[in-house]
C-alpha positions in Angstrom: -19.7 50.4 52.8 -16.1 51.5 52.4 -15.9 52.1 56.2 -17.1 48.5 56.8 -14.5 47.1 54.4 -11.8 49.1 56.1 -12.8 47.8 59.5 -12.8 44.3 58.2 -9.3 44.8 56.7 -7.9 46.0 60.0 -9.6 43.1 61.8 -7.8 40.6 59.5 -4.5 42.4 60.0 -5.0 42.3 63.8 -5.8 38.6 63.7 -2.8 37.9 61.5 -0.4 39.8 63.8 -1.7 37.9 66.8 -1.3 34.6 65.1 2.2 35.5 64.0 3.1 36.6 67.6 1.6 33.3 69.0 3.5 31.3 66.4 6.7 33.1 67.3 6.3 32.5 71.0 5.6 28.8 70.4 8.6 28.5 68.1 10.9 30.2 70.6 9.7 28.0 73.5 9.9 24.8 71.5 13.0 22.7 71.2 13.5 23.6 67.5 15.9 26.5 68.2 17.7 24.9 71.2 21.5 25.2 70.9 22.9 21.7 70.4 26.1 22.6 68.6 28.8 25.3 69.0 31.2 26.1 66.1 34.3 28.3 66.5 35.9 30.4 63.8 38.9 32.8 63.7 41.4 30.8 65.6 45.1 30.6 64.8 46.7 30.3 68.2 44.0 29.2 70.6 43.0 25.6 70.6 39.3 25.3 69.6 38.7 23.1 72.6 39.5 26.1 74.9 36.7 28.2 73.4 34.3 25.2 73.2 34.9 24.6 76.9 34.2 28.3 77.8 31.1 28.4 75.6 29.6 25.1 76.6 27.2 26.8 79.0 25.2 28.0 76.0 24.3 24.4 75.1 20.6 23.8 75.8 19.8 27.5 75.7 17.5 29.1 73.0 19.4 30.3 69.9 17.5 33.6 70.1 17.4 34.1 73.9 20.8 32.8 75.1 22.7 35.0 77.5 24.9 36.8 75.0 26.5 39.2 77.5 27.3 36.5 80.0 28.8 34.2 77.3 30.9 37.1 76.0 32.3 37.8 79.4 33.2 34.2 80.0 35.0 33.8 76.6 36.8 37.1 77.1 38.5 35.5 80.2 40.9 33.7 77.8 44.0 36.0 77.6 44.4 35.5 73.9 40.8 36.6 73.0 40.6 40.2 71.9 36.9 40.3 71.0 34.0 37.9 70.2 30.8 37.9 68.2 28.1 35.4 67.6 26.2 34.2 64.5 23.1 31.9 64.5 23.2 28.9 62.2 19.7 27.6 62.1 18.2 25.6 63.5 20.5 24.6 66.4 24.1 25.9 66.0 25.7 28.9 67.6 28.8 30.1 65.8 31.4 31.9 68.0 33.6 34.3 66.0 36.8 35.0 67.8 39.3 37.8 67.1 42.6 36.8 68.7 45.2 39.0 70.4 48.5 38.6 68.5 52.0 39.0 69.9 53.9 42.2 69.0 57.0 41.9 71.2 58.8 39.8 73.8 59.9 40.6 77.3 62.7 38.5 78.9 62.1 37.8 82.6 64.0 35.7 85.1 61.8 32.6 84.6 61.0 32.8 80.9 59.8 35.0 78.1 56.6 36.9 78.0 54.6 37.7 74.8 52.7 41.0 74.8 50.4 42.5 72.2 50.5 46.0 70.7 48.4 47.3 73.7 50.8 45.8 76.3 48.5 43.0 77.3 50.4 40.0 78.8 49.5 37.1 76.5 51.6 34.1 77.5 54.7 33.1 79.5 57.0 30.8 77.6 59.7 28.6 79.0 61.8 28.8 75.8 62.2 31.0 72.8 59.1 31.2 70.5 59.1 29.7 67.1 58.1 33.1 65.6 60.5 35.8 66.5 59.5 39.3 67.6 61.4 42.4 68.8 62.6 42.1 72.4 61.7 45.0 74.7 64.2 45.7 77.5 64.3 48.1 80.4 60.8 47.1 81.4 59.7 46.1 84.9 57.1 43.3 85.1 55.4 42.9 88.5 55.6 39.4 90.0 51.9 39.4 90.3 51.3 40.0 86.6 49.4 37.2 84.8 48.0 36.4 81.3 45.3 38.7 80.2 46.6 41.6 82.3 47.6 44.9 80.7 51.1 46.0 81.8 51.3 49.7 82.6 55.1 50.3 82.7 55.9 53.7 81.0 58.9 52.3 79.3 56.8 49.5 77.8 54.3 52.1 76.5 57.1 54.0 74.8 58.6 51.0 73.2 55.3 49.7 71.9 54.7 53.2 70.5 58.0 53.0 68.6 56.9 49.6 67.1 53.5 51.0 66.1 55.1 54.0 64.4 57.8 52.0 62.5 57.1 51.0 58.9 55.7 47.4 58.9 58.5 46.3 56.5 61.1 47.4 59.0 59.8 45.3 62.0 61.6 42.1 60.9 64.9 44.1 61.0 64.4 45.1 64.7 66.1 42.8 67.2 65.6 44.9 70.4 64.0 48.1 71.6 65.5 49.6 74.7 64.4 52.5 76.9 66.5 53.8 79.8 65.6 55.7 83.0 65.8 59.0 81.1 63.2 57.6 78.6 65.8 57.6 75.7 65.0 55.0 73.1 67.7 52.8 71.4 67.1 50.2 68.7 69.3 47.2 67.9 69.0 45.9 64.4 69.3 42.2 63.5 72.5 43.2 61.7 74.0 44.3 65.0 73.8 48.0 64.4 72.8 50.3 67.3 70.3 53.1 66.4 70.0 55.9 68.9 66.6 57.6 68.6 66.9 59.7 71.7 64.2 61.1 73.9 60.9 62.0 72.2 57.2 61.2 72.0 56.9 60.8 68.2 59.4 58.7 66.2 57.5 58.3 63.0 59.7 60.7 60.9 63.0 59.3 62.3 61.9 55.8 61.7 60.9 56.6 58.1 64.3 58.1 57.5 66.0 55.1 59.1 64.1 52.7 56.9 65.0 54.6 53.8 68.6 54.6 54.9 68.6 50.9 55.4 67.3 50.3 51.9 69.9 52.6 50.3 72.5 50.8 48.3 75.3 53.1 49.3 74.6 52.3 53.0 74.3 48.6 52.3 77.7 48.6 50.8 79.2 49.8 54.1 76.8 48.2 56.5 79.3 45.6 57.8 81.5 48.4 59.1 78.7 50.4 60.8 78.6 50.3 64.6 75.8 52.8 65.2 73.4 55.4 63.7 72.8 58.4 65.9 69.5 60.3 65.4 69.9 62.5 68.4 71.5 65.3 66.3 69.8 67.4 63.7 70.9 65.0 61.0 71.7 61.2 61.3 75.3 60.4 62.1 76.7 57.0 61.0 79.5 55.8 63.3 82.0 53.0 62.7 
C-alpha cells in the first residue's frame, strides 16, 4: 500500500510540473509580457531620447526572451555609455539602467576641445569651453581619424591620466594643466599659476600626497603669491620664486 501511495504522489507531481510548464509556455507566448514601454535610468549627461531611440528595437519583443546581447551592443554604441543593465517591470516595461562615462580631462585640439574619461576614451568634441572645468592635458597627439567612443592610445595621455588617478581627489580642482614632454617628464600647472615639476617616473602617488599637504600648509599659503615653481625632481621638494 505505501508503494502505491508513493507512485500516486509522484504521478501528481509529474502532472503538476507538466501543467506549470505548459502554463509558462502559454504565458511567454501570449501578449501579456510583450514589451510596450522602455524606461531609462542613470542619465545625467545623455538625453533620454538617445537611449530610447537605441533601445526601441526591443519594443514588441517578449520581456523574458528579448535579445539582451544585441540590445546591449546597440546601446553601447553611444560614446557616453560605459555599461548597461536591464530590469523587468511587469507586465510590459523594460528598464534600461545606464552607467555613463564621465569626463576626467580636456584636450585642446585645432578645431575645438575634446573631453576624455579616466580610461582615455574620447567622449565629445566641443566647439567652446565646457561649463564644468577639468584639467587640460597637453603634449598629446590626437589622430585626425579619432572619433567619439574611441580609446586614445597616446603614451603621454596614459601618463597624464595616471597622474590624475593617483592625485588626491581634493587636489583635482587645484590642477589647471598636466603636461608631458617627449622625455616623458610630467609638469603640473596649478590654478594659482604655480608650476610643479614632477619629473620622470611611473608612480607619482607619494609626490602628489606631499604636494597636496604642502598646498594646505599655512606657512606655504602665506608665501604662495611669490612662488613660481615647486620642483620635485630632487630628493626633497624645492620651492622657487
